N, C-alpha and C positions, 0 to 999 in steps of 0.2 A: 785158631792160631793167633797169638798176640803179635801185633805189628806196631813198631815205633818208628818215628821219623827223627833223624838228626839233621836239621837244616843248617846251612851255612854257606859262606862264599868260598871258603877253603882255598885261599889265594896266597900261598900254597898251604896244603895240609901240613900240620905240625904234629909232633909227638903228643902234645896236649889234646889235639883233636882225636888222634888215634886212641888215646887213653879213654876218652869219653865213649867213642864208638865201640871199643872192645868191651868195656864194662856194660854198656847198654845191651850188647849181644848176649851177655850172660843172663840178662833179665827177660828179654823178649825173644820170641821164636824167630822173628824176621825184623831186620833193621834196614830201613831205607835211608841211605845217606843222600840227602837231597841238595845238590849243588844249585844254589839260587842264581838265577839269571836276572841281573838288574842292569838294564841298559844305561842307567844314569850313573853307574859306578865304574870308575876306571880300574881295571884289574891288570895284573901283570901277565896272567895266563887266560886264554880263551876258555869258555865253558867246556869245550871238548877236551882241552888240555887238562883242566882241573879234574874232569871226570876220569881221564886216563891216569893221572897221578894218584887219585884216590883209589881207583881199582887196583893198581899195583900195590899201594900201601896197605889195602885191606884184604889182599888176596887170601891170606891164611885165616881170616876170621869167619867162622861159620855163620850162615844166615844173613850176610850183609849183601845188599844190592846198592849200587851207586847209580844215580840218575840225575839228570838236569831237570829243572822245572822253573816255570815262570808263573806269576799270578799270586793269588792268595794262598797262603800255607794252609789255612783252615779248609778251603775247597779241595786242595790237593790231598789233605789227610782223609777227607770223606771219600774221594775218588779211589784211594788206595786201601780203604778199610782200616786205617790206623786209629788206634785208641789213645796214643800218646805222642807228644812232641817232647823230645829230650834235648835240653840245652845245657851246655857246660858253663860253669861259672868259675872265674879265676879270683875275682875280688868283689868287694861291695860296689865298685863302680860299674861292673858288668850287670849287677842285679837290677839297678834302676831301669835301664833300658829293657832288659829281658822281662822284667815284671810288667812293664807297660805293654810289651808285645803279647805276653801271656794273657793279660786281661782282654786285649783286643781279640785274640784267637778264641778265648772262652766265650766272648759275646757272639762271635761268628759261628762257632762250633761248640755248643755247650757240652756235647758228648765226648769231646777230645780233651784229655788232660795234658797240661804242661808240667813236666818234671824237671827240676833243676838238679844237676849233679855237679858237685865241686870237683875240680881237677885235683890230681895228686899234687902235693906241695912242691915237688921238683919242677912242675910245669906252671906254677902260678904266675910267673913273669912272662910266659911265652905267648906271643901273638904272631899272626902272619905278618903284620906290619913290622914288628920288631925283627923278625927273621929277614925280611926283605931289606931293611935298613942296614943290618949287620952285614949281610951278604954284599950289599951295594958298595960298602967301604972295605971289602976284602976280609971281613971277620970270619971266624970259624962258626958254621951253623950245623956241623955234623952231629951235635948232640941235641939238636932242636927239631930235626925233620927225619922222616924215615930214610934209612940208607939207600933204599932202592930208587929214590927220586932225587938224591942229593946232587948228582951231576946235572940233571935237567934244570933244577932250580938255580944252581950256581951259574950255569951257562946263560939262562934267561936274564937273571938279575945283573950279571956282569955286562951282558949286551945292552941292557937298558942304561946302565951307568955310562958305558962307553959312548952310546948315542947321545947322551945328554951333556957330555963334556964339551967345553968350548973348543973350537978348532983354532 
C-alpha cells in the first residue's frame, strides 16, 4: 500500500488545501493529513478543532486519515510507513521555504520523497492567513473554504475580531 503524508497547520483548511489532498488521494492508496502541532505558533483553532474541521471537509475523500502530530516529520513518516510527503505550492515564494524543508527531510529520511504539487490556478492566491484576514473584516470567504465548515470559521474569526476591538 502506498502512503503519503500531507502535513500542514490547516488553520483553517481552505479549498486550496482540499484540492491538494483530493489530488494526492488519487495517486496514493492512503493519505495521512497530518495537522502539525507547533506550540510556538499562535493559531485561531486548537489542534483538536483543526482535526475536526479537516475530518468534516475530507469526509467524502477515500483513503484519507486526519491526525495530529508533533515532532519531526521525517520520524513520523517512518513510523507510519509513508514513502512520500506531498506539499502544495501556490507560487515561487512557497517554493523556497518548502525546498529547504524537503532537503532537511531528505537528510533525515533518505527513503522518503517530497513531492511538490501546484495548486489549481483558482486557488493560487488562497492561504489560511488570507481567509482569516478577510473574515476578520467581514468579507465573504464562502468561495475559499469548504461549505461544511464555513459557519464554524466565521464564528471563530468574528469572535477573535470582537475580542480585540477597543472597548
